[in-house]
C-alpha positions as CSV (number, residue, x, y, z in Angstrom):
1,X,-58.1,-47.6,95.0
2,X,-57.3,-43.7,95.0
3,X,-54.1,-44.8,97.1
4,X,-53.1,-47.2,94.3
5,X,-53.8,-44.4,91.5
6,X,-52.0,-41.7,93.5
7,X,-49.1,-44.1,94.2
8,X,-48.9,-45.0,90.7
9,X,-48.8,-41.4,89.6
10,X,-46.3,-40.8,92.2
11,X,-44.0,-43.4,90.6
12,X,-44.7,-42.1,87.2
13,X,-43.4,-38.7,88.1
14,X,-40.3,-40.2,89.8
15,X,-39.8,-42.2,86.4
16,X,-40.2,-39.1,84.5
17,X,-37.6,-37.3,86.6
18,X,-35.0,-39.9,86.0
19,X,-35.5,-39.3,82.2
20,X,-32.5,-37.6,80.8
21,X,-30.5,-38.1,84.1
22,X,-27.5,-40.3,85.0
23,X,-28.5,-42.8,87.7
24,X,-26.8,-45.9,89.2
25,X,-27.7,-48.9,87.8
26,X,-27.1,-52.7,88.6
27,X,-25.9,-55.2,86.6
28,X,-28.4,-58.2,86.6
29,X,-26.8,-60.4,83.9
30,X,-24.8,-60.4,80.9
31,X,-26.2,-62.3,77.6
32,X,-24.0,-62.3,74.6
33,X,-22.7,-58.9,73.8
34,X,-25.4,-56.9,76.1
35,X,-25.5,-56.1,79.7
36,X,-28.9,-56.2,81.5
37,X,-29.3,-53.1,84.0
38,X,-31.7,-52.5,86.6
39,X,-32.0,-48.6,87.4
40,X,-35.5,-48.8,89.3
41,X,-37.9,-48.3,86.6
42,X,-40.6,-50.7,85.7
43,X,-38.5,-52.2,83.2
44,X,-34.8,-53.2,83.0
45,X,-32.7,-51.8,80.2
46,X,-30.5,-53.6,77.8
47,X,-26.8,-51.8,77.0
48,X,-24.2,-53.1,74.5
49,X,-21.2,-54.6,76.6
50,X,-18.8,-52.5,74.4
51,X,-19.9,-49.4,76.1
52,X,-18.8,-50.2,79.6
53,X,-14.8,-49.8,78.8
54,X,-12.6,-48.3,76.7
55,X,-10.5,-49.6,74.0
56,X,-7.8,-51.9,75.2
57,X,-9.3,-52.5,78.4
58,X,-10.4,-56.1,79.4
59,X,-12.3,-56.1,82.7
60,X,-14.9,-58.7,83.2
61,X,-18.9,-57.6,84.2
62,X,-20.8,-60.0,86.6
63,X,-24.1,-59.4,88.2
64,X,-24.3,-57.0,91.0
65,X,-21.7,-54.8,89.4
66,X,-22.9,-51.2,89.7
67,X,-22.4,-48.5,87.0
68,X,-23.6,-45.0,86.2
69,X,-25.7,-45.1,83.1
70,X,-28.0,-42.4,81.4
71,X,-31.8,-42.8,81.1
72,X,-32.4,-41.8,77.5
73,X,-36.0,-43.0,77.7
74,X,-38.3,-44.9,79.9
75,X,-39.4,-47.4,77.6
76,X,-38.7,-48.3,73.9
77,X,-40.6,-50.1,71.4
78,X,-39.7,-53.4,73.5
79,X,-41.1,-51.9,76.6
80,X,-37.4,-52.2,77.7
81,X,-35.7,-49.0,79.4
82,X,-33.5,-47.2,76.9
83,X,-30.0,-46.7,78.8
84,X,-26.5,-45.7,77.8
85,X,-23.5,-46.3,79.6
86,X,-21.1,-44.5,77.2
87,X,-23.3,-41.2,77.5
88,X,-23.2,-41.7,80.9
89,X,-19.2,-41.9,80.9
90,X,-19.1,-39.2,78.3
91,X,-21.2,-36.7,80.7
92,X,-18.9,-37.7,83.6
93,X,-15.9,-37.1,81.6
94,X,-16.8,-33.5,80.4
95,X,-17.0,-32.6,84.0
96,X,-13.7,-34.1,84.7
97,X,-12.2,-32.7,81.6
98,X,-13.5,-29.1,82.3
99,X,-11.6,-29.2,85.4
100,X,-8.4,-30.7,84.0
101,X,-8.8,-27.5,81.2
102,X,-9.0,-25.2,83.9
103,X,-5.9,-26.7,85.8
104,X,-4.1,-27.5,82.8
105,X,-3.7,-30.9,84.2
106,X,-2.4,-33.9,82.0
107,X,-5.3,-36.4,81.0
108,X,-4.7,-39.9,79.6
109,X,-6.3,-40.5,76.3
110,X,-6.4,-43.4,74.0
111,X,-6.0,-43.0,70.1
112,X,-8.6,-45.3,68.6
113,X,-8.6,-44.4,64.8
114,X,-7.6,-42.1,61.9
115,X,-9.8,-39.0,60.6
116,X,-9.4,-36.4,58.2
117,X,-6.4,-34.1,59.7
118,X,-5.6,-36.1,62.7
119,X,-7.1,-38.9,64.9
120,X,-9.9,-39.8,67.3
121,X,-9.2,-40.2,71.1
122,X,-11.2,-41.7,73.7
123,X,-11.1,-40.0,77.2
124,X,-13.0,-42.2,79.7
125,X,-16.1,-42.0,77.1
126,X,-15.2,-38.8,75.7
127,X,-14.4,-38.6,72.2
128,X,-11.8,-35.9,71.5
129,X,-9.9,-34.8,68.3
130,X,-6.1,-35.3,68.2
131,X,-4.4,-33.3,65.2
132,X,-2.0,-35.0,62.9
133,X,0.6,-31.9,64.1
134,X,0.2,-32.5,67.7
135,X,0.9,-36.0,67.7
136,X,4.7,-36.1,68.1
137,X,7.3,-33.6,68.1
138,X,8.2,-34.9,64.4
139,X,6.0,-36.2,61.8
140,X,4.7,-39.8,62.4
141,X,4.4,-42.0,59.3
142,X,3.3,-45.3,61.5
143,X,0.7,-44.4,64.0
144,X,0.2,-48.0,64.8
145,X,2.6,-48.2,67.8
146,X,0.4,-45.7,69.7
147,X,-3.0,-47.0,69.0
148,X,-5.1,-48.5,71.6
149,X,-2.4,-47.6,74.4
150,X,-3.1,-44.9,77.2
151,X,-1.2,-42.0,76.1
152,X,-0.4,-38.5,78.2
153,X,-2.1,-35.4,76.8
154,X,-3.7,-32.0,77.5
155,X,-6.6,-30.5,76.4
156,X,-5.9,-27.5,74.2
157,X,-9.6,-26.4,73.9
158,X,-13.3,-27.7,74.7
159,X,-16.8,-26.6,73.0
160,X,-19.6,-28.7,75.0
161,X,-22.3,-27.1,72.9
162,X,-20.5,-28.5,69.9
163,X,-19.2,-31.6,71.7
164,X,-15.7,-30.5,70.6
165,X,-12.5,-31.5,72.4
166,X,-8.9,-30.9,71.0
167,X,-6.3,-32.6,72.5
168,X,-2.4,-32.4,72.1
169,X,0.4,-35.1,73.0
170,X,2.9,-33.0,71.5
171,X,2.6,-30.4,74.1
172,X,3.5,-33.1,76.8
173,X,6.4,-34.2,75.0
174,X,7.8,-30.6,74.6
175,X,7.5,-30.2,78.2
176,X,9.7,-33.2,78.7
177,X,11.8,-32.5,76.2
178,X,12.6,-28.9,77.4
179,X,13.6,-30.6,80.8
180,X,15.7,-33.2,79.1
181,X,17.3,-30.3,77.2
182,X,18.4,-28.3,80.0
183,X,19.8,-31.4,81.8
184,X,21.9,-32.2,78.6
185,X,23.3,-29.0,78.1
186,X,24.4,-28.9,81.6
187,X,26.0,-32.5,81.0
188,X,27.3,-32.5,77.5
189,X,30.9,-32.2,76.7
190,X,33.5,-33.3,73.7
191,X,33.8,-37.1,74.3
192,X,30.4,-37.5,75.8
193,X,28.8,-40.9,74.5
194,X,25.0,-40.5,73.8
195,X,22.2,-42.0,72.4
196,X,19.8,-40.4,70.0
197,X,17.2,-40.7,66.9
198,X,17.7,-39.8,63.2
199,X,15.4,-36.7,62.9
200,X,16.8,-35.7,59.3
201,X,18.9,-37.0,56.6
202,X,20.7,-34.7,54.0
203,X,23.3,-34.8,51.4
204,X,26.1,-33.5,53.8
205,X,25.1,-35.4,56.8
206,X,22.3,-36.6,59.5
207,X,20.5,-34.5,62.2
208,X,20.1,-36.4,65.3
209,X,17.7,-36.0,67.9
210,X,19.4,-36.2,71.2
211,X,16.4,-35.8,73.3
212,X,15.7,-31.8,73.6
213,X,19.0,-30.9,71.4
214,X,19.7,-31.6,67.9
215,X,23.2,-32.6,66.8
216,X,25.0,-32.8,63.4
217,X,26.4,-36.3,62.3
218,X,28.5,-35.4,59.0
219,X,28.6,-37.9,56.4
220,X,32.5,-38.2,56.8
221,X,31.9,-39.1,60.3
222,X,29.5,-41.8,60.0
223,X,31.9,-44.6,59.0
224,X,35.7,-45.0,58.4
225,X,34.8,-46.2,55.1
226,X,33.6,-44.2,52.1
227,X,30.1,-43.2,52.3
228,X,28.5,-41.8,49.0
229,X,25.4,-40.7,51.1
230,X,24.1,-41.1,54.7
231,X,20.9,-42.8,53.6
232,X,23.0,-46.0,52.5
233,X,23.4,-46.7,56.3
234,X,20.6,-44.8,58.2
235,X,17.1,-44.0,58.1
236,X,14.6,-41.7,59.6
237,X,13.6,-43.1,63.1
238,X,16.9,-45.1,63.7
239,X,17.9,-45.2,67.2
240,X,21.8,-45.0,67.2
241,X,24.9,-44.3,69.6
242,X,27.0,-41.4,68.9
243,X,29.9,-39.4,70.4
244,X,30.2,-35.9,70.8
245,X,33.0,-34.7,68.6
246,X,32.7,-30.7,69.0
247,X,30.4,-28.6,71.2
248,X,29.8,-25.2,70.7
249,X,28.0,-23.7,74.2
250,X,27.4,-20.3,73.0
251,X,25.6,-21.2,69.7
252,X,24.3,-24.6,71.3
253,X,25.9,-26.6,68.2
254,X,26.8,-30.2,68.5
255,X,28.9,-32.2,66.2
256,X,28.6,-36.1,66.4
257,X,30.3,-39.0,65.1
258,X,29.8,-42.7,64.9
259,X,33.0,-44.0,63.6
260,X,35.0,-42.4,66.4
261,X,33.3,-45.2,68.8
262,X,35.5,-47.9,66.8
263,X,39.4,-48.0,66.4
264,X,40.8,-45.8,63.6
265,X,41.9,-48.5,61.1
266,X,44.5,-45.7,59.9
267,X,46.3,-46.1,63.2
268,X,49.9,-47.7,62.2
269,X,49.1,-47.8,58.5
270,X,52.3,-46.8,57.3
271,X,53.7,-49.9,58.9
272,X,51.2,-52.0,57.0
273,X,51.7,-50.4,53.5
274,X,55.1,-49.7,52.9
275,X,56.2,-47.4,49.7
276,X,57.7,-49.3,47.0
277,X,55.8,-52.5,47.9
278,X,53.6,-54.3,45.6
279,X,50.2,-55.9,46.7
280,X,47.1,-57.4,45.2
281,X,43.7,-55.3,45.5
282,X,40.2,-55.3,44.4
283,X,38.7,-52.3,42.5
284,X,35.8,-51.0,44.7
285,X,34.7,-47.8,43.0
286,X,35.6,-45.7,39.8
287,X,35.4,-41.9,39.7
288,X,36.4,-39.6,36.6
289,X,39.7,-39.0,38.0
290,X,40.7,-42.7,39.1
291,X,39.8,-46.0,40.7
292,X,39.3,-46.7,44.3
293,X,41.0,-49.7,46.0
294,X,39.6,-51.3,49.4
295,X,42.8,-52.3,51.1
296,X,41.2,-52.9,54.3
297,X,38.0,-52.1,55.9
298,X,37.8,-48.2,56.2
299,X,41.1,-47.8,54.2
300,X,41.1,-46.9,50.5
301,X,43.9,-46.5,48.2
302,X,43.4,-44.3,44.9
303,X,45.0,-45.3,41.5
304,X,45.1,-42.0,39.7
305,X,44.2,-42.3,35.9
306,X,47.8,-41.0,34.9
307,X,48.9,-44.0,37.1
308,X,47.1,-46.5,35.1
309,X,48.6,-47.1,31.8
310,X,52.0,-46.3,30.2
311,X,50.5,-45.2,26.6
312,X,46.6,-44.5,27.4
313,X,46.5,-41.0,28.4
314,X,43.3,-38.7,28.7
315,X,40.9,-41.4,28.9
316,X,38.1,-42.5,31.5
317,X,39.4,-44.9,34.1
318,X,36.2,-47.3,33.4
319,X,38.1,-48.0,29.8
320,X,41.0,-49.4,31.6
321,X,39.3,-51.1,34.9
322,X,36.4,-52.2,36.1
323,X,34.7,-52.6,39.6
324,X,35.8,-55.9,41.2
325,X,38.9,-56.4,39.1
326,X,41.6,-57.9,41.0
327,X,45.0,-56.2,40.2
328,X,48.6,-55.7,41.3
329,X,49.5,-52.2,42.5
330,X,52.5,-50.6,43.7
331,X,52.3,-48.2,46.6
332,X,53.6,-45.0,45.5
333,X,52.7,-42.6,48.7
334,X,51.3,-42.8,52.0
335,X,49.8,-39.6,53.3
336,X,48.5,-40.1,57.1
337,X,47.6,-36.4,57.7
338,X,45.6,-36.4,54.6
339,X,44.5,-40.0,54.8
340,X,45.5,-41.0,51.4
341,X,47.3,-43.9,49.9
342,X,48.5,-43.4,46.3
343,X,48.7,-46.2,44.2
344,X,50.2,-47.3,40.7
345,X,49.1,-49.9,38.4
346,X,51.3,-49.3,35.4
347,X,54.2,-49.7,37.7
348,X,53.7,-53.3,38.0
349,X,53.8,-53.6,34.3
350,X,57.0,-53.3,32.1
351,X,57.6,-49.8,30.5
352,X,57.1,-49.8,27.0
353,X,59.4,-47.1,26.5
354,X,62.3,-48.9,28.1
355,X,61.6,-52.0,26.0
356,X,61.4,-49.9,23.1
357,X,65.0,-48.4,23.7
358,X,66.2,-52.0,24.5
359,X,65.0,-53.3,21.0
360,X,65.6,-50.2,18.8
361,X,68.3,-48.2,18.1
362,X,68.9,-44.6,16.7
363,X,69.2,-44.2,13.2
364,X,67.3,-47.5,12.8
365,X,64.5,-47.8,10.2
366,X,61.0,-48.4,11.3
367,X,57.6,-48.8,9.7
368,X,54.3,-48.3,10.8
369,X,50.8,-46.7,10.2
370,X,49.9,-43.0,10.2
371,X,47.8,-42.7,13.5
372,X,47.1,-39.0,13.1
373,X,48.1,-35.7,11.2
374,X,48.5,-32.7,13.3
375,X,49.6,-28.9,12.9
376,X,53.1,-29.9,14.1
377,X,53.9,-33.3,12.6
378,X,52.8,-36.8,11.7
379,X,52.2,-39.6,14.5
380,X,52.9,-43.2,13.7
381,X,51.7,-46.2,15.2
382,X,54.5,-48.1,16.9
383,X,54.9,-51.5,18.8
384,X,53.5,-51.8,22.4
385,X,50.7,-49.1,21.8
386,X,53.7,-46.5,21.5
387,X,53.5,-43.4,19.1
388,X,56.6,-41.7,17.4
389,X,56.2,-38.3,15.8
390,X,58.0,-37.0,12.7
391,X,58.3,-33.3,13.3
392,X,57.3,-31.2,10.2
393,X,60.9,-30.2,9.9
394,X,61.9,-33.8,9.3
395,X,59.5,-34.6,6.7
396,X,61.1,-33.3,3.4
397,X,64.3,-31.5,2.5
398,X,63.1,-29.2,0.2
399,X,59.3,-28.7,0.7
400,X,58.0,-26.8,3.8
401,X,56.6,-29.1,6.5
402,X,52.9,-27.5,6.0
403,X,53.2,-28.5,2.3
404,X,55.0,-31.7,2.8
405,X,52.6,-33.2,5.0
406,X,49.8,-32.9,2.7
407,X,51.3,-35.9,0.6
408,X,50.3,-37.9,3.8
409,X,46.9,-39.4,5.2
410,X,45.7,-41.5,8.2
411,X,46.1,-45.2,8.0
412,X,49.1,-44.9,5.6
413,X,51.9,-47.3,6.0
414,X,55.1,-45.3,6.1
415,X,58.8,-45.9,6.8
416,X,60.9,-43.5,9.2
417,X,64.2,-43.3,10.8
418,X,64.6,-43.3,14.8
419,X,66.1,-39.9,15.5
420,X,65.6,-39.9,19.4
421,X,64.3,-42.0,22.1
422,X,63.6,-40.3,25.4
423,X,62.3,-42.6,28.0
424,X,62.1,-39.9,30.7
425,X,59.6,-37.5,28.6
426,X,58.2,-40.6,26.8
427,X,59.0,-39.3,23.1
428,X,60.0,-41.2,20.2
429,X,61.4,-38.7,17.6
430,X,61.2,-39.9,13.9
431,X,62.3,-38.6,10.6
432,X,61.1,-39.3,6.8
433,X,63.4,-36.9,5.1
434,X,66.7,-38.7,6.4
435,X,65.8,-41.9,4.5
436,X,67.2,-40.0,1.7
437,X,70.2,-37.6,1.4
438,X,69.9,-34.0,0.8
439,X,71.3,-33.7,-2.8
440,X,71.2,-30.0,-2.9
441,X,72.8,-29.4,0.7
442,X,75.2,-32.5,0.5
443,X,78.2,-30.2,0.0
444,X,77.6,-28.6,3.5
445,X,76.4,-31.6,5.5
446,X,78.9,-33.5,7.1
447,X,81.2,-30.2,7.4
448,X,83.1,-29.5,10.6
449,X,82.3,-25.7,11.7
450,X,83.1,-23.5,14.5
451,X,80.1,-21.7,15.9
452,X,79.5,-19.3,19.1
453,X,76.8,-20.1,21.6
454,X,74.3,-17.5,21.9
455,X,71.5,-19.1,23.9
456,X,70.8,-22.0,26.0
457,X,67.4,-23.3,26.2
458,X,66.0,-26.5,28.1
459,X,66.3,-28.9,25.1
460,X,68.8,-27.3,22.7
461,X,71.5,-24.6,22.5
462,X,71.3,-21.7,19.8
463,X,74.5,-20.7,17.8
464,X,75.6,-18.7,15.2
465,X,78.0,-20.1,12.3
466,X,80.8,-18.4,10.7
467,X,78.8,-17.5,7.6
468,X,76.4,-15.4,9.9
469,X,73.7,-18.3,9.6
470,X,71.9,-19.3,12.6
471,X,71.8,-23.0,13.9
472,X,71.0,-25.2,16.9
473,X,72.3,-28.3,18.6
474,X,69.7,-30.5,20.3
475,X,70.4,-31.6,23.8
476,X,71.0,-35.4,22.8
477,X,73.6,-34.2,20.4
478,X,75.5,-31.8,22.7
479,X,77.9,-34.9,23.7
480,X,78.2,-38.5,23.4
481,X,77.9,-39.2,27.2
482,X,74.3,-38.8,28.6
483,X,75.6,-37.4,31.8
484,X,77.4,-34.4,29.3
485,X,74.1,-33.6,27.6
486,X,73.3,-30.5,29.6
487,X,72.7,-27.3,27.7
488,X,73.6,-25.2,30.9
489,X,77.2,-26.3,31.0
490,X,78.2,-23.7,28.0
491,X,78.8,-19.9,28.4
492,X,77.4,-17.5,26.1
493,X,79.9,-16.5,23.2
494,X,81.7,-19.8,23.8
495,X,83.1,-21.3,20.8
496,X,82.9,-25.0,19.8
497,X,83.4,-27.1,16.7
498,X,80.1,-29.1,15.6
499,X,79.3,-31.3,12.5
500,X,76.7,-30.0,10.1
501,X,73.8,-32.8,10.1
502,X,71.0,-31.0,8.6
503,X,69.9,-27.8,6.9
504,X,66.4,-26.4,7.0
505,X,66.2,-24.6,3.9
506,X,62.9,-23.0,4.9
507,X,64.0,-21.7,8.1
508,X,67.4,-21.2,7.1
509,X,68.8,-22.9,10.0
510,X,71.4,-25.3,10.6
511,X,71.1,-28.3,12.5
512,X,74.7,-29.3,14.3
513,X,76.0,-32.2,16.3
514,X,79.0,-32.1,18.6
515,X,78.3,-35.8,19.4
516,X,78.8,-37.0,15.6
517,X,81.9,-35.0,15.5
518,X,82.9,-36.8,18.9
519,X,82.3,-40.2,17.1
520,X,84.0,-39.0,14.0
521,X,87.4,-38.0,15.8
522,X,87.2,-41.5,17.6
523,X,87.3,-43.5,14.4
524,X,90.2,-41.4,13.1
525,X,92.3,-41.8,16.3
526,X,91.7,-45.6,16.0
527,X,92.7,-45.7,12.5
528,X,95.8,-43.7,13.0
529,X,96.9,-44.9,16.6
530,X,95.0,-48.5,17.0
531,X,97.1,-50.7,15.6
532,X,97.9,-54.0,17.6
533,X,101.7,-53.1,17.5
534,X,101.3,-49.9,18.8
535,X,100.6,-51.3,22.3
536,X,98.0,-48.1,22.9
537,X,94.8,-48.8,24.1
538,X,91.7,-47.2,23.1
539,X,91.6,-45.4,26.6
540,X,95.0,-44.2,26.0
541,X,94.4,-42.9,22.8
542,X,91.3,-41.2,23.4
543,X,92.7,-39.8,26.9
544,X,95.5,-38.1,24.9
545,X,93.3,-36.8,22.2
546,X,91.2,-35.3,24.9
547,X,94.1,-33.7,26.8
548,X,95.5,-31.9,23.7
549,X,92.0,-30.7,22.9
550,X,91.6,-29.2,26.3
551,X,94.9,-27.5,26.0
552,X,94.3,-25.9,22.8
553,X,90.8,-24.7,24.0
554,X,92.2,-23.2,27.2
555,X,95.2,-21.7,24.9
556,X,92.3,-20.1,22.8
557,X,90.5,-18.7,25.6
558,X,93.7,-17.1,27.0
559,X,94.5,-15.6,23.5
560,X,90.9,-14.3,23.8
561,X,91.3,-12.7,26.9
562,X,94.5,-10.9,26.2
563,X,93.0,-9.6,23.1
564,X,90.0,-8.2,25.2
565,X,92.4,-6.6,27.6
566,X,94.3,-4.7,24.7
């Protein structure tokens, strides 16, 4: 009896010694979600199945398997030993982790969930904290690809008293990145084809992580087509293939391109789009200065706002065209160096100025509504959306232009005489006062006078008359033939005859015309010599007349020269 009691006491002491210690246990059986383990105590213990393996592990437990477990209590309220596999694993892990920390070794951790400021990590039973900034080299928005998968990490610090372990995955990646960076810097060169990950997107381009080195993919090098913003084609995290377009070893700056991986659509573009040809095209985009046309993938042409309409000036392009409109355009210019193709829309339409000149003649009376009143004249609406201008000096014979214009108002229907049609300058000159004769000046108007050239301007020549008055001859009135209507063909102080066609009493200036005089002389010549019986042609008559006039002018010049010499 004494031996039994002493033996019992001895066993109790042995049992007590196991409490709080890690011992080896043997699996008796597995029932539902529990594992029954024998650790040599008077009763077995029951441990939850989930404590035996880390998340993601799928190992089978069978009777006879041996595991280290922690004896928390000899007996619980049910008379069973209170055992913990998780705490045993944690204790074992702490010992291993302390050694890894001392040696700065890599460890394998499994990210199990998210907590404030970071994530929980299971390291062989030990729970560690992974700060959000230590997950990756760049911020991670989606952690799901990393969950419940072994990840290489390094321990930053441990506090066993508080049970804190802080780990980093980023430190491992940085080591790998530095090794990749060194290799990349040795191998990289212009023309190298690489793969990378989109790291950041800006208005001007995209930063690509090449694996240890960042490169800039400029927005103009993303596609041969026009790209308004890089985000239209790329997003952060995209894995893409690129080519090195420029590399600066001293500053370690790398310029990248995607479009250079495909053939340049501008190659031989001049053969495809010949200047002067007309083609059909679709409006792809509208800007303040014009409309873009997609000619083919990666090639656009521009219809500048000035080339859209013959008559609509200083208007926004969207008042004339819309996106997706199909239009006929003319190729105006192909600049291969600047990669620009200039197109014209109005060139495929009839020129209304030329049309007007065909349908209307000088001195013809025309009517229209007043479109606008300005400080220099009246604008009148004409057919085909054209405007004609009545200059202040052509409103009234007697009143000044400033006073005369007060009699007119916007939208008023008026009549005018066509004075000039300049297709090149897109101008139509009109006159109102010419509808009536100038009674006060009728004696002088129509007279032929000799005048002296004083000054040549771009659109007229300034002359002085015999009476000392000043006058001018408009470019279109210099000669009957357009080829002779050049203001610079006259010398200063040269004399010529001209017909008075208008007098501006306000400015006290005379408007003259050599053209009117030529026409008048032609008529006189025909009346004098142009009978059917004479046998002289119009060409003969005019030729003779002109020859005589030339001789006369040359004689006068010789006389003037001799007089000057004397």
